Structure formats: structure tokens, C-alpha cells
MMTF fields as JSON, N, C-alpha, C and O atoms, coordinates in Angstrom:
{
  "mmtfVersion": "1.0.0",
  "mmtfProducer": "UNKNOWN",
  "numBonds": 291,
  "numAtoms": 292,
  "numGroups": 73,
  "numChains": 1,
  "numModels": 1,
  "chainsPerModel": [1],
  "groupsPerChain": [73],
  "chainIdList": ["A"],
  "bondAtomList": [4, 2, 8, 6, 12, 10, 16, 14, 20, 18, 24, 22, 28, 26, 32, 30, 36, 34, 40, 38, 44, 42, 48, 46, 52, 50, 56, 54, 60, 58, 64, 62, 68, 66, 72, 70, 76, 74, 80, 78, 84, 82, 88, 86, 92, 90, 96, 94, 100, 98, 104, 102, 108, 106, 112, 110, 116, 114, 120, 118, 124, 122, 128, 126, 132, 130, 136, 134, 140, 138, 144, 142, 148, 146, 152, 150, 156, 154, 160, 158, 164, 162, 168, 166, 172, 170, 176, 174, 180, 178, 184, 182, 188, 186, 192, 190, 196, 194, 200, 198, 204, 202, 208, 206, 212, 210, 216, 214, 220, 218, 224, 222, 228, 226, 232, 230, 236, 234, 240, 238, 244, 242, 248, 246, 252, 250, 256, 254, 260, 258, 264, 262, 268, 266, 272, 270, 276, 274, 280, 278, 284, 282, 288, 286],
  "bondOrderList": [1, 1, 1, 1, 1, 1, 1, 1, 1, 1, 1, 1, 1, 1, 1, 1, 1, 1, 1, 1, 1, 1, 1, 1, 1, 1, 1, 1, 1, 1, 1, 1, 1, 1, 1, 1, 1, 1, 1, 1, 1, 1, 1, 1, 1, 1, 1, 1, 1, 1, 1, 1, 1, 1, 1, 1, 1, 1, 1, 1, 1, 1, 1, 1, 1, 1, 1, 1, 1, 1, 1, 1],
  "groupList": [{"groupName": "UNK", "atomNameList": ["N", "CA", "C", "O"], "elementList": ["N", "C", "C", "O"], "formalChargeList": [0, 0, 0, 0], "bondAtomList": [1, 0, 2, 1, 3, 2], "bondOrderList": [1, 1, 2], "singleLetterCode": "X", "chemCompType": "L-PEPTIDE LINKING"}],
  "groupTypeList": [0, 0, 0, 0, 0, 0, 0, 0, 0, 0, 0, 0, 0, 0, 0, 0, 0, 0, 0, 0, 0, 0, 0, 0, 0, 0, 0, 0, 0, 0, 0, 0, 0, 0, 0, 0, 0, 0, 0, 0, 0, 0, 0, 0, 0, 0, 0, 0, 0, 0, 0, 0, 0, 0, 0, 0, 0, 0, 0, 0, 0, 0, 0, 0, 0, 0, 0, 0, 0, 0, 0, 0, 0],
  "groupIdList": [1, 2, 3, 4, 5, 6, 7, 8, 9, 10, 11, 12, 13, 14, 15, 16, 17, 18, 19, 20, 21, 22, 23, 24, 25, 26, 27, 28, 29, 30, 31, 32, 33, 34, 35, 36, 37, 38, 39, 40, 41, 42, 43, 44, 45, 46, 47, 48, 49, 50, 51, 52, 53, 54, 55, 56, 57, 58, 59, 60, 61, 62, 63, 64, 65, 66, 67, 68, 69, 70, 71, 72, 73],
  "secStructList": [7, 3, 3, 3, 3, 3, 3, 3, 7, 1, 7, 1, 1, 7, 3, 3, 3, 3, 7, 1, 1, 1, 3, 3, 3, 3, 3, 7, 1, 1, 7, 1, 1, 6, 6, 6, 6, 2, 2, 2, 2, 2, 2, 2, 2, 2, 2, 2, 6, 6, 7, 7, 6, 6, 6, 3, 3, 3, 7, 1, 7, 1, 1, 1, 1, 7, 3, 3, 3, 3, 3, 7, 7],
  "xCoordList": [172.532, 173.45, 175.176, 175.429, 176.035, 176.884, 177.588, 177.262, 179.044, 180.067, 182.005, 182.269, 182.953, 183.916, 184.943, 185.158, 185.203, 186.026, 187.821, 188.177, 188.638, 190.166, 190.31, 189.859, 190.814, 191.129, 192.424, 193.317, 192.916, 193.85, 193.966, 193.748, 194.432, 194.211, 195.741, 196.78, 195.699, 196.691, 197.056, 197.947, 196.404, 196.16, 196.989, 197.386, 197.201, 197.324, 195.765, 195.463, 194.591, 193.849, 192.562, 192.681, 191.332, 190.187, 189.501, 189.061, 189.357, 189.118, 188.4, 188.984, 187.452, 186.642, 186.476, 185.685, 187.4, 187.859, 186.898, 187.28, 185.508, 184.912, 186.325, 186.974, 186.334, 187.375, 186.223, 185.994, 185.698, 184.669, 182.776, 182.543, 181.776, 180.281, 180.503, 180.074, 181.042, 180.945, 182.345, 182.36, 183.376, 184.762, 185.523, 185.889, 185.704, 186.269, 187.299, 187.497, 187.999, 189.321, 188.982, 188.702, 189.112, 188.683, 189.908, 190.412, 190.433, 191.284, 190.818, 189.833, 191.537, 191.327, 192.551, 193.716, 191.859, 193.698, 193.331, 193.965, 192.857, 192.691, 193.43, 193.459, 194.161, 195.128, 193.882, 192.785, 194.682, 194.013, 194.165, 194.857, 193.44, 193.786, 192.366, 191.705, 191.814, 190.358, 189.455, 188.701, 188.999, 188.334, 187.775, 186.783, 189.244, 188.997, 188.977, 188.482, 189.356, 189.753, 188.22, 187.792, 187.911, 186.687, 185.6, 184.795, 185.422, 184.788, 184.462, 183.435, 186.004, 186.188, 185.801, 185.422, 185.906, 185.46, 183.951, 183.371, 183.323, 181.678, 181.114, 180.119, 181.828, 181.49, 181.875, 181.397, 183.349, 183.776, 182.401, 181.648, 182.296, 180.721, 179.826, 179.249, 179.417, 178.079, 177.971, 176.998, 179.158, 179.104, 179.216, 178.869, 179.597, 179.744, 178.567, 178.066, 178.026, 176.268, 175.09, 173.932, 175.484, 174.448, 173.821, 172.811, 173.564, 173.207, 173.774, 174.953, 173.129, 173.38, 174.037, 174.165, 174.46, 176.1, 175.373, 175.747, 174.043, 173.133, 173.051, 172.756, 173.182, 172.452, 174.161, 174.423, 174.81, 176.344, 176.885, 177.117, 177.043, 177.797, 178.354, 178.19, 179.466, 180.589, 180.152, 179.732, 180.289, 180.367, 181.26, 181.302, 182.28, 182.982, 184.614, 184.662, 185.908, 187.105, 186.957, 187.204, 186.703, 186.914, 188.514, 188.886, 189.546, 190.766, 192.005, 193.071, 190.615, 191.765, 191.628, 190.713, 192.756, 192.523, 191.131, 190.198, 190.94, 189.957, 188.451, 188.284, 187.654, 186.258, 185.794, 186.322, 183.939, 182.68, 182.018, 182.103, 181.445, 180.185, 178.888, 178.883, 178.004, 176.225, 176.163, 177.019, 175.408, 175.056, 173.372, 172.898, 172.586, 170.865, 170.308, 170.42, 169.663, 169.219, 167.931, 167.415],
  "yCoordList": [228.706, 227.552, 228.538, 228.733, 228.976, 229.281, 228.545, 227.629, 228.504, 227.46, 228.46, 229.365, 227.745, 228.227, 227.461, 226.3, 228.564, 227.519, 228.191, 229.357, 226.965, 227.397, 227.344, 226.365, 228.204, 228.222, 227.582, 227.768, 226.66, 226.68, 226.628, 225.53, 227.971, 227.574, 227.478, 227.287, 227.607, 226.788, 225.151, 224.678, 224.611, 223.302, 222.091, 222.571, 221.084, 219.949, 219.529, 219.077, 219.395, 219.256, 220.048, 221.108, 219.337, 220.176, 219.293, 218.28, 219.911, 218.67, 219.262, 220.254, 218.954, 219.877, 219.137, 218.321, 218.893, 218.018, 218.684, 219.689, 218.008, 218.249, 217.773, 216.739, 219.355, 219.078, 219.051, 218.11, 220.026, 219.658, 220.065, 220.322, 220.099, 220.445, 221.405, 221.362, 222.087, 223.611, 223.886, 224.507, 223.524, 224.054, 223.068, 221.944, 223.561, 222.848, 223.626, 224.816, 222.807, 223.304, 222.63, 221.459, 223.905, 223.578, 223.88, 224.998, 222.47, 222.821, 223.192, 222.625, 224.348, 224.804, 224.82, 225.102, 224.351, 224.624, 226.441, 226.717, 226.959, 228.445, 229.015, 228.589, 230.282, 230.929, 232.212, 232.612, 232.528, 233.865, 235.212, 236.13, 235.281, 236.55, 236.893, 235.932, 238.103, 238.349, 237.648, 237.215, 237.234, 236.24, 234.732, 234.052, 234.565, 233.091, 232.111, 231.168, 231.814, 230.896, 231.14, 230.09, 231.566, 232.173, 231.599, 230.874, 231.68, 231.297, 229.915, 229.457, 229.176, 227.631, 227.028, 225.859, 227.855, 227.039, 227.056, 225.976, 228.065, 228.31, 227.018, 226.429, 226.618, 225.243, 223.995, 222.897, 224.497, 222.962, 222.69, 221.719, 223.988, 223.492, 223.231, 222.15, 224.204, 223.605, 222.128, 221.885, 221.155, 219.996, 219.032, 217.88, 219.688, 218.958, 218.669, 217.554, 219.895, 219.369, 219.573, 219.928, 219.358, 219.26, 219.998, 219.44, 221.275, 222.462, 223.001, 222.661, 224.448, 224.927, 225.879, 225.839, 226.818, 227.664, 228.747, 229.056, 229.507, 230.398, 230.094, 231.132, 229.295, 228.673, 229.205, 229.954, 228.677, 229.38, 230.81, 231.307, 231.357, 233.011, 233.215, 232.998, 233.937, 234.217, 235.444, 236.448, 235.303, 236.345, 237.286, 238.365, 236.629, 237.434, 236.796, 235.582, 237.405, 236.887, 236.865, 235.718, 237.529, 237.994, 237.823, 237.157, 238.567, 238.41, 237.814, 238.082, 236.802, 236.094, 234.488, 233.816, 234.18, 232.601, 232.221, 231.767, 232.283, 232.345, 233.143, 234.348, 232.254, 232.934, 232.09, 231.151, 232.844, 232.403, 231.997, 232.828, 231.166, 231.036, 230.938, 230.506, 231.225, 230.961, 229.919, 229.865, 228.916, 227.405, 227.446, 226.681, 228.162, 228.013, 226.708, 226.114, 226.232, 224.717, 224.722, 223.664],
  "zCoordList": [250.811, 251.822, 251.37, 250.181, 252.338, 252.005, 252.144, 252.898, 251.469, 251.55, 251.279, 250.487, 252.328, 252.503, 250.491, 250.142, 249.888, 249.111, 249.292, 249.467, 249.167, 248.999, 247.234, 246.638, 246.661, 245.664, 245.215, 246.042, 243.815, 243.539, 242.451, 241.938, 241.412, 240.304, 239.516, 240.146, 238.384, 237.931, 237.83, 237.124, 238.463, 238.724, 237.733, 236.672, 237.864, 236.128, 236.442, 235.338, 237.248, 237.052, 237.768, 238.382, 237.571, 238.172, 238.581, 238.037, 240.114, 241.292, 242.555, 242.991, 243.139, 244.499, 244.881, 244.407, 246.447, 247.795, 248.956, 249.556, 249.265, 250.438, 251.619, 251.777, 252.372, 253.731, 254.875, 255.635, 254.834, 255.659, 255.296, 254.114, 256.103, 255.67, 254.694, 253.541, 255.086, 254.448, 253.803, 252.74, 254.293, 253.325, 252.336, 252.68, 251.183, 250.109, 249.67, 249.918, 248.94, 247.972, 246.582, 246.326, 245.642, 244.478, 243.521, 243.415, 242.667, 241.786, 240.634, 240.161, 239.899, 238.731, 237.824, 238.106, 236.357, 235.4, 234.649, 233.631, 234.918, 234.478, 235.612, 236.766, 235.001, 235.689, 236.504, 236.115, 237.711, 238.132, 237.369, 237.81, 236.132, 235.579, 235.052, 234.658, 234.989, 233.915, 234.753, 233.882, 235.808, 236.482, 236.058, 236.323, 235.066, 234.6, 235.277, 234.661, 236.507, 237.531, 238.358, 238.836, 238.442, 239.376, 238.319, 238.903, 237.343, 236.203, 235.76, 235.259, 236.185, 236.042, 237.54, 237.62, 238.72, 239.586, 239.576, 239.461, 239.673, 239.284, 238.556, 238.977, 237.426, 236.831, 237.193, 236.908, 238.249, 239.041, 240.085, 240.013, 241.198, 242.276, 241.396, 241.515, 240.171, 239.631, 238.753, 238.039, 238.927, 238.035, 239.799, 240.061, 240.353, 242.104, 242.46, 242.603, 242.635, 243.532, 242.175, 242.393, 241.142, 239.88, 239.982, 240.409, 239.879, 239.441, 238.725, 238.622, 237.584, 236.709, 237.615, 238.838, 236.676, 236.894, 237.654, 238.785, 236.894, 237.25, 238.938, 239.531, 239.562, 241.207, 241.87, 242.811, 241.2, 242.048, 241.829, 240.727, 242.94, 243.346, 244.343, 245.543, 243.325, 244.195, 244.935, 244.36, 246.457, 247.337, 247.412, 246.821, 248.492, 248.484, 248.139, 248.333, 247.676, 247.93, 246.439, 246.066, 245.574, 243.961, 243.637, 242.672, 244.641, 243.703, 245.552, 246.106, 245.711, 247.009, 246.784, 246.309, 247.252, 247.241, 248.31, 247.646, 249.252, 249.991, 249.503, 249.316, 249.4, 248.765, 249.61, 250.207, 249.599, 250.037, 249.008, 248.105, 248.754, 247.457, 248.161, 249.314, 247.696, 247.722, 247.088, 246.205, 247.166, 246.305, 246.448, 247.289, 245.794, 245.591, 245.36, 244.288, 246.443, 246.224, 244.901, 244.537]
}
């Protein structure tokens, strides 16, 4: 399953907000440097979907706010 994620780095809290069936907003505390925010987004999505982090893969948007992730069930 592919999902669209709008990232909000440097937020006060960590949260995953479902907008539509395949669209989410993810707020993380990490700064968007050296992939730290991406790693924290993967961690947040794995907790949200209750799957291991290895089942979440960033497909597109490594350096952008709008990202596409693959979720393996």
C-alpha cells in the first residue's frame, strides 16, 4: 500500500493525522537534517500502523515535505 505523507519537522509533539484514506500528516520533533526527520516519520508510521519499522519504506520525497511511503502488511 502506498500512502502520501506531508511532513512537519521541528514540531512540538509527534503525531500522525489521517486526512484521507491514503493521505496523512505526520508531525515529528526532529530537524530535517541528515535524514533524522525521515527516520522519526518511519518510527511514527510504524507505531500508527502497528507494524515493524522495516515494513515502512520511503519511496519518494527524501528532501521534500511531501513524501510517498510504502507500507507492507
